[in-house]
PDBQT receptor file of N, H, CA, C and O in Angstrom, charges set to zero:
ATOM      1  N   MET A   1      52.762 -87.201 148.316  1.00  0.00    +0.000 N 
ATOM      2  CA  MET A   1      52.413 -88.099 147.163  1.00  0.00    +0.000 C 
ATOM      3  C   MET A   1      51.552 -87.235 146.133  1.00  0.00    +0.000 C 
ATOM      4  O   MET A   1      50.633 -86.504 146.502  1.00  0.00    +0.000 OA
ATOM      5  N   SER A   2      51.915 -87.383 144.898  1.00  0.00    +0.000 N 
ATOM      6  H   SER A   2      52.662 -87.977 144.598  1.00  0.00    +0.000 HD
ATOM      7  CA  SER A   2      51.232 -86.627 143.852  1.00  0.00    +0.000 C 
ATOM      8  C   SER A   2      49.750 -87.145 143.589  1.00  0.00    +0.000 C 
ATOM      9  O   SER A   2      49.406 -88.291 143.880  1.00  0.00    +0.000 OA
ATOM     10  N   LYS A   3      48.926 -86.230 143.031  1.00  0.00    +0.000 N 
ATOM     11  H   LYS A   3      49.205 -85.300 142.794  1.00  0.00    +0.000 HD
ATOM     12  CA  LYS A   3      47.605 -86.720 142.623  1.00  0.00    +0.000 C 
ATOM     13  C   LYS A   3      47.549 -87.807 141.694  1.00  0.00    +0.000 C 
ATOM     14  O   LYS A   3      46.677 -88.662 141.845  1.00  0.00    +0.000 OA
ATOM     15  N   PRO A   4      48.392 -87.887 140.725  1.00  0.00    +0.000 N 
ATOM     16  CA  PRO A   4      48.249 -89.061 139.735  1.00  0.00    +0.000 C 
ATOM     17  C   PRO A   4      48.532 -90.356 140.477  1.00  0.00    +0.000 C 
ATOM     18  O   PRO A   4      47.883 -91.366 140.204  1.00  0.00    +0.000 OA
ATOM     19  N   VAL A   5      49.506 -90.360 141.430  1.00  0.00    +0.000 N 
ATOM     20  H   VAL A   5      50.033 -89.539 141.651  1.00  0.00    +0.000 HD
ATOM     21  CA  VAL A   5      49.914 -91.553 142.213  1.00  0.00    +0.000 C 
ATOM     22  C   VAL A   5      48.708 -91.893 143.053  1.00  0.00    +0.000 C 
ATOM     23  O   VAL A   5      48.306 -93.057 143.026  1.00  0.00    +0.000 OA
ATOM     24  N   LYS A   6      48.067 -90.964 143.825  1.00  0.00    +0.000 N 
ATOM     25  H   LYS A   6      48.393 -90.019 143.848  1.00  0.00    +0.000 HD
ATOM     26  CA  LYS A   6      46.986 -91.247 144.581  1.00  0.00    +0.000 C 
ATOM     27  C   LYS A   6      45.798 -91.798 143.850  1.00  0.00    +0.000 C 
ATOM     28  O   LYS A   6      45.053 -92.616 144.390  1.00  0.00    +0.000 OA
ATOM     29  N   ALA A   7      45.596 -91.324 142.526  1.00  0.00    +0.000 N 
ATOM     30  H   ALA A   7      46.201 -90.660 142.087  1.00  0.00    +0.000 HD
ATOM     31  CA  ALA A   7      44.541 -91.831 141.772  1.00  0.00    +0.000 C 
ATOM     32  C   ALA A   7      44.780 -93.253 141.331  1.00  0.00    +0.000 C 
ATOM     33  O   ALA A   7      43.885 -94.096 141.277  1.00  0.00    +0.000 OA
ATOM     34  N   MET A   8      46.011 -93.463 141.026  1.00  0.00    +0.000 N 
ATOM     35  H   MET A   8      46.739 -92.778 141.070  1.00  0.00    +0.000 HD
ATOM     36  CA  MET A   8      46.467 -94.813 140.645  1.00  0.00    +0.000 C 
ATOM     37  C   MET A   8      46.199 -95.795 141.934  1.00  0.00    +0.000 C 
ATOM     38  O   MET A   8      45.593 -96.856 141.785  1.00  0.00    +0.000 OA
ATOM     39  N   LEU A   9      46.622 -95.429 143.021  1.00  0.00    +0.000 N 
ATOM     40  H   LEU A   9      47.114 -94.567 143.143  1.00  0.00    +0.000 HD
ATOM     41  CA  LEU A   9      46.373 -96.292 144.180  1.00  0.00    +0.000 C 
ATOM     42  C   LEU A   9      44.938 -96.461 144.541  1.00  0.00    +0.000 C 
ATOM     43  O   LEU A   9      44.539 -97.532 145.001  1.00  0.00    +0.000 OA
ATOM     44  N   ARG A  10      44.146 -95.440 144.350  1.00  0.00    +0.000 N 
ATOM     45  H   ARG A  10      44.470 -94.571 143.977  1.00  0.00    +0.000 HD
ATOM     46  CA  ARG A  10      42.720 -95.558 144.528  1.00  0.00    +0.000 C 
ATOM     47  C   ARG A  10      41.998 -96.508 143.542  1.00  0.00    +0.000 C 
ATOM     48  O   ARG A  10      41.090 -97.257 143.904  1.00  0.00    +0.000 OA
ATOM     49  N   LYS A  11      42.460 -96.431 142.269  1.00  0.00    +0.000 N 
ATOM     50  H   LYS A  11      43.197 -95.822 141.974  1.00  0.00    +0.000 HD
ATOM     51  CA  LYS A  11      41.862 -97.305 141.276  1.00  0.00    +0.000 C 
ATOM     52  C   LYS A  11      42.251 -98.757 141.570  1.00  0.00    +0.000 C 
ATOM     53  O   LYS A  11      41.417 -99.659 141.506  1.00  0.00    +0.000 OA
ATOM     54  N   GLU A  12      43.522 -98.964 141.891  1.00  0.00    +0.000 N 
ATOM     55  H   GLU A  12      44.200 -98.231 141.943  1.00  0.00    +0.000 HD
ATOM     56  CA  GLU A  12      43.962-100.373 142.273  1.00  0.00    +0.000 C 
ATOM     57  C   GLU A  12      43.230-100.897 143.477  1.00  0.00    +0.000 C 
ATOM     58  O   GLU A  12      42.956-102.095 143.539  1.00  0.00    +0.000 OA
ATOM     59  N   LEU A  13      42.913-100.098 144.395  1.00  0.00    +0.000 N 
ATOM     60  H   LEU A  13      43.135 -99.125 144.345  1.00  0.00    +0.000 HD
ATOM     61  CA  LEU A  13      42.210-100.508 145.568  1.00  0.00    +0.000 C 
ATOM     62  C   LEU A  13      40.706-100.880 145.205  1.00  0.00    +0.000 C 
ATOM     63  O   LEU A  13      40.132-101.855 145.690  1.00  0.00    +0.000 OA
ATOM     64  N   ILE A  14      40.188-100.085 144.391  1.00  0.00    +0.000 N 
ATOM     65  H   ILE A  14      40.654 -99.292 143.998  1.00  0.00    +0.000 HD
ATOM     66  CA  ILE A  14      38.820-100.399 143.821  1.00  0.00    +0.000 C 
ATOM     67  C   ILE A  14      38.859-101.718 143.025  1.00  0.00    +0.000 C 
ATOM     68  O   ILE A  14      37.953-102.543 143.132  1.00  0.00    +0.000 OA
ATOM     69  N   ARG A  15      39.825-101.882 142.300  1.00  0.00    +0.000 N 
ATOM     70  H   ARG A  15      40.562-101.212 142.213  1.00  0.00    +0.000 HD
ATOM     71  CA  ARG A  15      39.871-103.213 141.524  1.00  0.00    +0.000 C 
ATOM     72  C   ARG A  15      40.156-104.366 142.559  1.00  0.00    +0.000 C 
ATOM     73  O   ARG A  15      39.581-105.442 142.397  1.00  0.00    +0.000 OA
ATOM     74  N   ARG A  16      40.867-104.219 143.429  1.00  0.00    +0.000 N 
ATOM     75  H   ARG A  16      41.334-103.344 143.560  1.00  0.00    +0.000 HD
ATOM     76  CA  ARG A  16      41.092-105.352 144.489  1.00  0.00    +0.000 C 
ATOM     77  C   ARG A  16      39.847-105.634 145.209  1.00  0.00    +0.000 C 
ATOM     78  O   ARG A  16      39.616-106.784 145.580  1.00  0.00    +0.000 OA
ATOM     79  N   LEU A  17      39.036-104.685 145.436  1.00  0.00    +0.000 N 
ATOM     80  H   LEU A  17      39.224-103.750 145.135  1.00  0.00    +0.000 HD
ATOM     81  CA  LEU A  17      37.869-104.786 146.253  1.00  0.00    +0.000 C 
ATOM     82  C   LEU A  17      36.624-105.427 145.429  1.00  0.00    +0.000 C 
ATOM     83  O   LEU A  17      35.635-105.885 146.000  1.00  0.00    +0.000 OA
ATOM     84  N   GLU A  18      36.775-105.406 144.136  1.00  0.00    +0.000 N 
ATOM     85  H   GLU A  18      37.579-105.034 143.672  1.00  0.00    +0.000 HD
ATOM     86  CA  GLU A  18      35.634-106.003 143.328  1.00  0.00    +0.000 C 
ATOM     87  C   GLU A  18      35.311-107.410 143.724  1.00  0.00    +0.000 C 
ATOM     88  O   GLU A  18      36.212-108.247 143.760  1.00  0.00    +0.000 OA
ATOM     89  N   GLY A  19      34.077-107.717 144.024  1.00  0.00    +0.000 N 
ATOM     90  H   GLY A  19      33.345-107.036 143.995  1.00  0.00    +0.000 HD
ATOM     91  CA  GLY A  19      33.632-109.013 144.385  1.00  0.00    +0.000 C 
ATOM     92  C   GLY A  19      33.899-109.391 145.906  1.00  0.00    +0.000 C 
ATOM     93  O   GLY A  19      33.586-110.495 146.353  1.00  0.00    +0.000 OA
ATOM     94  N   VAL A  20      34.449-108.480 146.605  1.00  0.00    +0.000 N 
ATOM     95  H   VAL A  20      34.703-107.583 146.242  1.00  0.00    +0.000 HD
ATOM     96  CA  VAL A  20      34.674-108.690 148.104  1.00  0.00    +0.000 C 
ATOM     97  C   VAL A  20      33.316-108.425 148.825  1.00  0.00    +0.000 C 
ATOM     98  O   VAL A  20      32.677-107.389 148.639  1.00  0.00    +0.000 OA
ATOM     99  N   ASP A  21      32.916-109.429 149.661  1.00  0.00    +0.000 N 
ATOM    100  H   ASP A  21      33.436-110.270 149.812  1.00  0.00    +0.000 HD
ATOM    101  CA  ASP A  21      31.699-109.301 150.294  1.00  0.00    +0.000 C 
ATOM    102  C   ASP A  21      31.857-109.019 151.814  1.00  0.00    +0.000 C 
ATOM    103  O   ASP A  21      30.854-108.837 152.504  1.00  0.00    +0.000 OA
ATOM    104  N   SER A  22      33.130-108.981 152.349  1.00  0.00    +0.000 N 
ATOM    105  H   SER A  22      33.944-109.128 151.788  1.00  0.00    +0.000 HD
ATOM    106  CA  SER A  22      33.456-108.641 153.659  1.00  0.00    +0.000 C 
ATOM    107  C   SER A  22      34.651-107.811 153.761  1.00  0.00    +0.000 C 
ATOM    108  O   SER A  22      35.556-107.990 152.946  1.00  0.00    +0.000 OA
ATOM    109  N   LEU A  23      34.763-106.885 154.708  1.00  0.00    +0.000 N 
ATOM    110  H   LEU A  23      34.028-106.740 155.370  1.00  0.00    +0.000 HD
ATOM    111  CA  LEU A  23      35.893-106.063 154.888  1.00  0.00    +0.000 C 
ATOM    112  C   LEU A  23      36.042-105.843 156.343  1.00  0.00    +0.000 C 
ATOM    113  O   LEU A  23      35.040-105.720 157.047  1.00  0.00    +0.000 OA
ATOM    114  N   VAL A  24      37.233-105.786 156.830  1.00  0.00    +0.000 N 
ATOM    115  H   VAL A  24      38.047-105.885 156.258  1.00  0.00    +0.000 HD
ATOM    116  CA  VAL A  24      37.543-105.528 158.209  1.00  0.00    +0.000 C 
ATOM    117  C   VAL A  24      38.635-104.413 158.255  1.00  0.00    +0.000 C 
ATOM    118  O   VAL A  24      39.691-104.478 157.626  1.00  0.00    +0.000 OA
ATOM    119  N   VAL A  25      38.277-103.414 159.044  1.00  0.00    +0.000 N 
ATOM    120  H   VAL A  25      37.419-103.361 159.555  1.00  0.00    +0.000 HD
ATOM    121  CA  VAL A  25      39.192-102.319 159.174  1.00  0.00    +0.000 C 
ATOM    122  C   VAL A  25      39.800-102.365 160.567  1.00  0.00    +0.000 C 
ATOM    123  O   VAL A  25      39.065-102.429 161.553  1.00  0.00    +0.000 OA
ATOM    124  N   LEU A  26      41.153-102.334 160.675  1.00  0.00    +0.000 N 
ATOM    125  H   LEU A  26      41.750-102.282 159.874  1.00  0.00    +0.000 HD
ATOM    126  CA  LEU A  26      41.767-102.416 161.970  1.00  0.00    +0.000 C 
ATOM    127  C   LEU A  26      43.045-101.651 162.018  1.00  0.00    +0.000 C 
ATOM    128  O   LEU A  26      43.602-101.370 160.957  1.00  0.00    +0.000 OA
ATOM    129  N   SER A  27      43.550-101.296 163.144  1.00  0.00    +0.000 N 
ATOM    130  H   SER A  27      43.097-101.524 164.007  1.00  0.00    +0.000 HD
ATOM    131  CA  SER A  27      44.714-100.609 163.301  1.00  0.00    +0.000 C 
ATOM    132  C   SER A  27      45.980-101.514 163.774  1.00  0.00    +0.000 C 
ATOM    133  O   SER A  27      45.892-102.255 164.753  1.00  0.00    +0.000 OA
ATOM    134  N   LEU A  28      47.111-101.400 163.035  1.00  0.00    +0.000 N 
ATOM    135  H   LEU A  28      47.183-100.798 162.239  1.00  0.00    +0.000 HD
ATOM    136  CA  LEU A  28      48.078-102.185 163.400  1.00  0.00    +0.000 C 
ATOM    137  C   LEU A  28      49.204-101.339 164.218  1.00  0.00    +0.000 C 
ATOM    138  O   LEU A  28      50.374-101.703 164.326  1.00  0.00    +0.000 OA
ATOM    139  N   ALA A  29      48.710-100.267 164.722  1.00  0.00    +0.000 N 
ATOM    140  H   ALA A  29      47.759 -99.971 164.634  1.00  0.00    +0.000 HD
ATOM    141  CA  ALA A  29      49.648 -99.338 165.488  1.00  0.00    +0.000 C 
ATOM    142  C   ALA A  29      50.098-100.155 166.779  1.00  0.00    +0.000 C 
ATOM    143  O   ALA A  29      49.324-100.757 167.524  1.00  0.00    +0.000 OA
ATOM    144  N   GLY A  30      51.504-100.071 166.919  1.00  0.00    +0.000 N 
ATOM    145  H   GLY A  30      52.132 -99.582 166.314  1.00  0.00    +0.000 HD
ATOM    146  CA  GLY A  30      52.085-100.737 168.097  1.00  0.00    +0.000 C 
ATOM    147  C   GLY A  30      52.443-102.154 167.884  1.00  0.00    +0.000 C 
ATOM    148  O   GLY A  30      52.975-102.810 168.779  1.00  0.00    +0.000 OA
ATOM    149  N   VAL A  31      52.164-102.646 166.710  1.00  0.00    +0.000 N 
ATOM    150  H   VAL A  31      51.732-102.113 165.983  1.00  0.00    +0.000 HD
ATOM    151  CA  VAL A  31      52.433-104.083 166.407  1.00  0.00    +0.000 C 
ATOM    152  C   VAL A  31      53.793-104.038 165.621  1.00  0.00    +0.000 C 
ATOM    153  O   VAL A  31      53.964-103.368 164.602  1.00  0.00    +0.000 OA
ATOM    154  N   ASP A  32      54.757-104.849 166.232  1.00  0.00    +0.000 N 
ATOM    155  H   ASP A  32      54.618-105.393 167.060  1.00  0.00    +0.000 HD
ATOM    156  CA  ASP A  32      56.059-104.912 165.634  1.00  0.00    +0.000 C 
ATOM    157  C   ASP A  32      56.120-105.670 164.406  1.00  0.00    +0.000 C 
ATOM    158  O   ASP A  32      55.148-106.361 164.101  1.00  0.00    +0.000 OA
ATOM    159  N   GLY A  33      57.216-105.624 163.605  1.00  0.00    +0.000 N 
ATOM    160  H   GLY A  33      58.006-105.062 163.853  1.00  0.00    +0.000 HD
ATOM    161  CA  GLY A  33      57.461-106.332 162.305  1.00  0.00    +0.000 C 
ATOM    162  C   GLY A  33      57.156-107.795 162.367  1.00  0.00    +0.000 C 
ATOM    163  O   GLY A  33      56.284-108.306 161.665  1.00  0.00    +0.000 OA
ATOM    164  N   PRO A  34      57.951-108.515 163.293  1.00  0.00    +0.000 N 
ATOM    165  CA  PRO A  34      57.673-109.979 163.318  1.00  0.00    +0.000 C 
ATOM    166  C   PRO A  34      56.348-110.393 163.605  1.00  0.00    +0.000 C 
ATOM    167  O   PRO A  34      55.904-111.382 163.020  1.00  0.00    +0.000 OA
ATOM    168  N   ALA A  35      55.559-109.687 164.540  1.00  0.00    +0.000 N 
ATOM    169  H   ALA A  35      55.920-108.884 165.015  1.00  0.00    +0.000 HD
ATOM    170  CA  ALA A  35      54.260-109.982 164.805  1.00  0.00    +0.000 C 
ATOM    171  C   ALA A  35      53.326-109.799 163.570  1.00  0.00    +0.000 C 
ATOM    172  O   ALA A  35      52.460-110.617 163.257  1.00  0.00    +0.000 OA
ATOM    173  N   THR A  36      53.578-108.687 162.926  1.00  0.00    +0.000 N 
ATOM    174  H   THR A  36      54.281-108.022 163.180  1.00  0.00    +0.000 HD
ATOM    175  CA  THR A  36      52.819-108.375 161.549  1.00  0.00    +0.000 C 
ATOM    176  C   THR A  36      53.008-109.493 160.617  1.00  0.00    +0.000 C 
ATOM    177  O   THR A  36      52.052-110.024 160.052  1.00  0.00    +0.000 OA
ATOM    178  N   ASN A  37      54.318-109.888 160.436  1.00  0.00    +0.000 N 
ATOM    179  H   ASN A  37      55.094-109.457 160.895  1.00  0.00    +0.000 HD
ATOM    180  CA  ASN A  37      54.570-110.998 159.439  1.00  0.00    +0.000 C 
ATOM    181  C   ASN A  37      53.836-112.355 159.902  1.00  0.00    +0.000 C 
ATOM    182  O   ASN A  37      53.352-113.126 159.073  1.00  0.00    +0.000 OA
ATOM    183  N   GLN A  38      53.794-112.569 161.176  1.00  0.00    +0.000 N 
ATOM    184  H   GLN A  38      54.187-111.943 161.849  1.00  0.00    +0.000 HD
ATOM    185  CA  GLN A  38      53.174-113.809 161.609  1.00  0.00    +0.000 C 
ATOM    186  C   GLN A  38      51.692-113.602 161.310  1.00  0.00    +0.000 C 
ATOM    187  O   GLN A  38      51.103-114.521 160.741  1.00  0.00    +0.000 OA
ATOM    188  N   LEU A  39      51.040-112.507 161.628  1.00  0.00    +0.000 N 
ATOM    189  H   LEU A  39      51.519-111.761 162.090  1.00  0.00    +0.000 HD
ATOM    190  CA  LEU A  39      49.681-112.355 161.315  1.00  0.00    +0.000 C 
ATOM    191  C   LEU A  39      49.352-112.528 159.861  1.00  0.00    +0.000 C 
ATOM    192  O   LEU A  39      48.391-113.219 159.524  1.00  0.00    +0.000 OA
ATOM    193  N   ARG A  40      50.157-111.891 158.948  1.00  0.00    +0.000 N 
ATOM    194  H   ARG A  40      50.938-111.329 159.222  1.00  0.00    +0.000 HD
ATOM    195  CA  ARG A  40      50.106-112.016 157.526  1.00  0.00    +0.000 C 
ATOM    196  C   ARG A  40      50.069-113.479 157.139  1.00  0.00    +0.000 C 
ATOM    197  O   ARG A  40      49.177-113.941 156.427  1.00  0.00    +0.000 OA
ATOM    198  N   ARG A  41      51.077-114.197 157.636  1.00  0.00    +0.000 N 
ATOM    199  H   ARG A  41      51.802-113.822 158.215  1.00  0.00    +0.000 HD
ATOM    200  CA  ARG A  41      51.227-115.625 157.238  1.00  0.00    +0.000 C 
ATOM    201  C   ARG A  41      50.012-116.388 157.689  1.00  0.00    +0.000 C 
ATOM    202  O   ARG A  41      49.510-117.203 156.915  1.00  0.00    +0.000 OA
ATOM    203  N   SER A  42      49.518-116.189 158.850  1.00  0.00    +0.000 N 
ATOM    204  H   SER A  42      49.926-115.527 159.478  1.00  0.00    +0.000 HD
ATOM    205  CA  SER A  42      48.378-116.908 159.417  1.00  0.00    +0.000 C 
ATOM    206  C   SER A  42      47.123-116.503 158.637  1.00  0.00    +0.000 C 
ATOM    207  O   SER A  42      46.302-117.396 158.427  1.00  0.00    +0.000 OA
ATOM    208  N   LEU A  43      46.884-115.333 158.205  1.00  0.00    +0.000 N 
ATOM    209  H   LEU A  43      47.550-114.608 158.376  1.00  0.00    +0.000 HD
ATOM    210  CA  LEU A  43      45.774-114.987 157.328  1.00  0.00    +0.000 C 
ATOM    211  C   LEU A  43      45.954-115.553 155.923  1.00  0.00    +0.000 C 
ATOM    212  O   LEU A  43      44.960-116.003 155.353  1.00  0.00    +0.000 OA
ATOM    213  N   ARG A  44      47.126-115.566 155.328  1.00  0.00    +0.000 N 
ATOM    214  H   ARG A  44      47.934-115.201 155.791  1.00  0.00    +0.000 HD
ATOM    215  CA  ARG A  44      47.359-116.010 154.066  1.00  0.00    +0.000 C 
ATOM    216  C   ARG A  44      46.965-117.530 154.052  1.00  0.00    +0.000 C 
ATOM    217  O   ARG A  44      46.449-117.964 153.022  1.00  0.00    +0.000 OA
ATOM    218  N   ARG A  45      47.151-118.304 155.031  1.00  0.00    +0.000 N 
ATOM    219  H   ARG A  45      47.570-117.951 155.867  1.00  0.00    +0.000 HD
ATOM    220  CA  ARG A  45      46.844-119.646 155.016  1.00  0.00    +0.000 C 
ATOM    221  C   ARG A  45      45.338-119.869 154.867  1.00  0.00    +0.000 C 
ATOM    222  O   ARG A  45      44.871-120.875 154.334  1.00  0.00    +0.000 OA
ATOM    223  N   GLN A  46      44.606-118.864 155.373  1.00  0.00    +0.000 N 
ATOM    224  H   GLN A  46      44.986-118.047 155.806  1.00  0.00    +0.000 HD
ATOM    225  CA  GLN A  46      43.113-118.964 155.335  1.00  0.00    +0.000 C 
ATOM    226  C   GLN A  46      42.522-118.146 154.070  1.00  0.00    +0.000 C 
ATOM    227  O   GLN A  46      41.320-117.887 154.015  1.00  0.00    +0.000 OA
ATOM    228  N   ASN A  47      43.324-117.797 153.171  1.00  0.00    +0.000 N 
ATOM    229  H   ASN A  47      44.300-118.007 153.216  1.00  0.00    +0.000 HD
ATOM    230  CA  ASN A  47      43.187-117.064 151.986  1.00  0.00    +0.000 C 
ATOM    231  C   ASN A  47      42.498-115.666 152.238  1.00  0.00    +0.000 C 
ATOM    232  O   ASN A  47      41.546-115.235 151.587  1.00  0.00    +0.000 OA
ATOM    233  N   ILE A  48      43.099-115.053 153.239  1.00  0.00    +0.000 N 
ATOM    234  H   ILE A  48      43.872-115.403 153.768  1.00  0.00    +0.000 HD
ATOM    235  CA  ILE A  48      42.652-113.721 153.728  1.00  0.00    +0.000 C 
ATOM    236  C   ILE A  48      43.732-112.759 153.417  1.00  0.00    +0.000 C 
ATOM    237  O   ILE A  48      44.856-113.057 153.821  1.00  0.00    +0.000 OA
ATOM    238  N   LEU A  49      43.578-111.661 152.769  1.00  0.00    +0.000 N 
ATOM    239  H   LEU A  49      42.665-111.418 152.441  1.00  0.00    +0.000 HD
ATOM    240  CA  LEU A  49      44.556-110.689 152.431  1.00  0.00    +0.000 C 
ATOM    241  C   LEU A  49      44.603-109.520 153.455  1.00  0.00    +0.000 C 
ATOM    242  O   LEU A  49      43.579-108.951 153.834  1.00  0.00    +0.000 OA
ATOM    243  N   LEU A  50      45.753-109.219 153.846  1.00  0.00    +0.000 N 
ATOM    244  H   LEU A  50      46.585-109.681 153.538  1.00  0.00    +0.000 HD
ATOM    245  CA  LEU A  50      45.923-108.052 154.676  1.00  0.00    +0.000 C 
ATOM    246  C   LEU A  50      46.631-106.944 153.909  1.00  0.00    +0.000 C 
ATOM    247  O   LEU A  50      47.756-107.124 153.444  1.00  0.00    +0.000 OA
ATOM    248  N   ALA A  51      45.964-105.787 153.776  1.00  0.00    +0.000 N 
ATOM    249  H   ALA A  51      45.050-105.641 154.154  1.00  0.00    +0.000 HD
ATOM    250  CA  ALA A  51      46.616-104.692 153.036  1.00  0.00    +0.000 C 
ATOM    251  C   ALA A  51      46.572-103.477 153.950  1.00  0.00    +0.000 C 
ATOM    252  O   ALA A  51      45.600-103.206 154.655  1.00  0.00    +0.000 OA
ATOM    253  N   VAL A  52      47.675-102.776 153.890  1.00  0.00    +0.000 N 
ATOM    254  H   VAL A  52      48.464-102.996 153.317  1.00  0.00    +0.000 HD
ATOM    255  CA  VAL A  52      47.780-101.555 154.662  1.00  0.00    +0.000 C 
ATOM    256  C   VAL A  52      47.541-100.367 153.664  1.00  0.00    +0.000 C 
ATOM    257  O   VAL A  52      48.252-100.213 152.671  1.00  0.00    +0.000 OA
ATOM    258  N   VAL A  53      46.595 -99.615 153.957  1.00  0.00    +0.000 N 
ATOM    259  H   VAL A  53      46.017 -99.740 154.763  1.00  0.00    +0.000 HD
ATOM    260  CA  VAL A  53      46.124 -98.521 153.027  1.00  0.00    +0.000 C 
ATOM    261  C   VAL A  53      45.981 -97.107 153.838  1.00  0.00    +0.000 C 
ATOM    262  O   VAL A  53      45.507 -97.067 154.973  1.00  0.00    +0.000 OA
ATOM    263  N   LYS A  54      46.375 -96.120 153.236  1.00  0.00    +0.000 N 
ATOM    264  H   LYS A  54      46.761 -96.153 152.314  1.00  0.00    +0.000 HD
ATOM    265  CA  LYS A  54      46.117 -94.888 153.768  1.00  0.00    +0.000 C 
ATOM    266  C   LYS A  54      44.691 -94.539 153.987  1.00  0.00    +0.000 C 
ATOM    267  O   LYS A  54      43.926 -94.805 153.060  1.00  0.00    +0.000 OA
ATOM    268  N   ASN A  55      44.179 -93.958 155.111  1.00  0.00    +0.000 N 
ATOM    269  H   ASN A  55      44.800 -93.742 155.864  1.00  0.00    +0.000 HD
ATOM    270  CA  ASN A  55      42.799 -93.807 155.372  1.00  0.00    +0.000 C 
ATOM    271  C   ASN A  55      42.159 -92.916 154.324  1.00  0.00    +0.000 C 
ATOM    272  O   ASN A  55      41.051 -93.225 153.885  1.00  0.00    +0.000 OA
ATOM    273  N   ALA A  56      42.765 -91.866 153.910  1.00  0.00    +0.000 N 
ATOM    274  H   ALA A  56      43.665 -91.615 154.266  1.00  0.00    +0.000 HD
ATOM    275  CA  ALA A  56      42.165 -91.062 152.941  1.00  0.00    +0.000 C 
ATOM    276  C   ALA A  56      41.891 -91.737 151.598  1.00  0.00    +0.000 C 
ATOM    277  O   ALA A  56      40.834 -91.563 150.991  1.00  0.00    +0.000 OA
ATOM    278  N   ILE A  57      42.778 -92.429 151.204  1.00  0.00    +0.000 N 
ATOM    279  H   ILE A  57      43.636 -92.570 151.697  1.00  0.00    +0.000 HD
ATOM    280  CA  ILE A  57      42.699 -93.259 149.945  1.00  0.00    +0.000 C 
ATOM    281  C   ILE A  57      41.562 -94.340 150.017  1.00  0.00    +0.000 C 
ATOM    282  O   ILE A  57      40.732 -94.509 149.123  1.00  0.00    +0.000 OA
ATOM    283  N   ALA A  58      41.622 -95.041 151.169  1.00  0.00    +0.000 N 
ATOM    284  H   ALA A  58      42.296 -94.904 151.895  1.00  0.00    +0.000 HD
ATOM    285  CA  ALA A  58      40.588 -95.964 151.333  1.00  0.00    +0.000 C 
ATOM    286  C   ALA A  58      39.228 -95.435 151.359  1.00  0.00    +0.000 C 
ATOM    287  O   ALA A  58      38.299 -96.011 150.792  1.00  0.00    +0.000 OA
ATOM    288  N   ARG A  59      39.091 -94.268 152.057  1.00  0.00    +0.000 N 
ATOM    289  H   ARG A  59      39.846 -93.800 152.518  1.00  0.00    +0.000 HD
ATOM    290  CA  ARG A  59      37.710 -93.550 152.118  1.00  0.00    +0.000 C 
ATOM    291  C   ARG A  59      37.249 -93.090 150.792  1.00  0.00    +0.000 C 
ATOM    292  O   ARG A  59      36.052 -93.142 150.510  1.00  0.00    +0.000 OA
ATOM    293  N   GLN A  60      38.150 -92.632 149.945  1.00  0.00    +0.000 N 
ATOM    294  H   GLN A  60      39.123 -92.590 150.174  1.00  0.00    +0.000 HD
ATOM    295  CA  GLN A  60      37.794 -92.189 148.540  1.00  0.00    +0.000 C 
ATOM    296  C   GLN A  60      37.480 -93.438 147.656  1.00  0.00    +0.000 C 
ATOM    297  O   GLN A  60      36.572 -93.401 146.825  1.00  0.00    +0.000 OA
ATOM    298  N   ALA A  61      38.248 -94.538 147.854  1.00  0.00    +0.000 N 
ATOM    299  H   ALA A  61      38.985 -94.568 148.529  1.00  0.00    +0.000 HD
ATOM    300  CA  ALA A  61      37.960 -95.707 147.065  1.00  0.00    +0.000 C 
ATOM    301  C   ALA A  61      36.648 -96.256 147.391  1.00  0.00    +0.000 C 
ATOM    302  O   ALA A  61      35.931 -96.644 146.469  1.00  0.00    +0.000 OA
ATOM    303  N   LEU A  62      36.238 -96.334 148.660  1.00  0.00    +0.000 N 
ATOM    304  H   LEU A  62      36.820 -96.018 149.409  1.00  0.00    +0.000 HD
ATOM    305  CA  LEU A  62      35.031 -96.932 149.142  1.00  0.00    +0.000 C 
ATOM    306  C   LEU A  62      33.826 -96.003 148.665  1.00  0.00    +0.000 C 
ATOM    307  O   LEU A  62      32.735 -96.502 148.389  1.00  0.00    +0.000 OA
ATOM    308  N   LYS A  63      34.038 -94.790 148.588  1.00  0.00    +0.000 N 
ATOM    309  H   LYS A  63      34.924 -94.384 148.813  1.00  0.00    +0.000 HD
ATOM    310  CA  LYS A  63      32.967 -93.804 148.052  1.00  0.00    +0.000 C 
ATOM    311  C   LYS A  63      32.733 -94.132 146.623  1.00  0.00    +0.000 C 
ATOM    312  O   LYS A  63      31.589 -94.344 146.220  1.00  0.00    +0.000 OA
ATOM    313  N   GLU A  64      33.789 -94.184 145.824  1.00  0.00    +0.000 N 
ATOM    314  H   GLU A  64      34.718 -94.012 146.152  1.00  0.00    +0.000 HD
ATOM    315  CA  GLU A  64      33.677 -94.461 144.423  1.00  0.00    +0.000 C 
ATOM    316  C   GLU A  64      33.156 -95.772 144.047  1.00  0.00    +0.000 C 
ATOM    317  O   GLU A  64      32.469 -95.897 143.033  1.00  0.00    +0.000 OA
ATOM    318  N   GLU A  65      33.454 -96.795 144.837  1.00  0.00    +0.000 N 
ATOM    319  H   GLU A  65      34.011 -96.693 145.661  1.00  0.00    +0.000 HD
ATOM    320  CA  GLU A  65      33.015 -98.238 144.514  1.00  0.00    +0.000 C 
ATOM    321  C   GLU A  65      31.550 -98.404 144.682  1.00  0.00    +0.000 C 
ATOM    322  O   GLU A  65      31.048 -99.337 144.056  1.00  0.00    +0.000 OA
ATOM    323  N   ARG A  66      30.791 -97.681 145.400  1.00  0.00    +0.000 N 
ATOM    324  H   ARG A  66      31.199 -96.923 145.908  1.00  0.00    +0.000 HD
ATOM    325  CA  ARG A  66      29.381 -97.937 145.503  1.00  0.00    +0.000 C 
ATOM    326  C   ARG A  66      28.829 -97.869 144.282  1.00  0.00    +0.000 C 
ATOM    327  O   ARG A  66      27.621 -98.058 144.139  1.00  0.00    +0.000 OA
TER     328      ARG A  66
């Protein structure tokens, strides 16, 4: 992934995190597609967003956001 693309993703993540007061980090390793869709659907009903983000980009975005 090129640096400009990473920068764009980082800026978008920072924008999405504006005003967020809670954040949960978890691993979906080993969870199959249908189970992930069911989880997303269940969370969406509660107005909770599930976003999959690369660790490095999330780390950089959280550093910048402070």
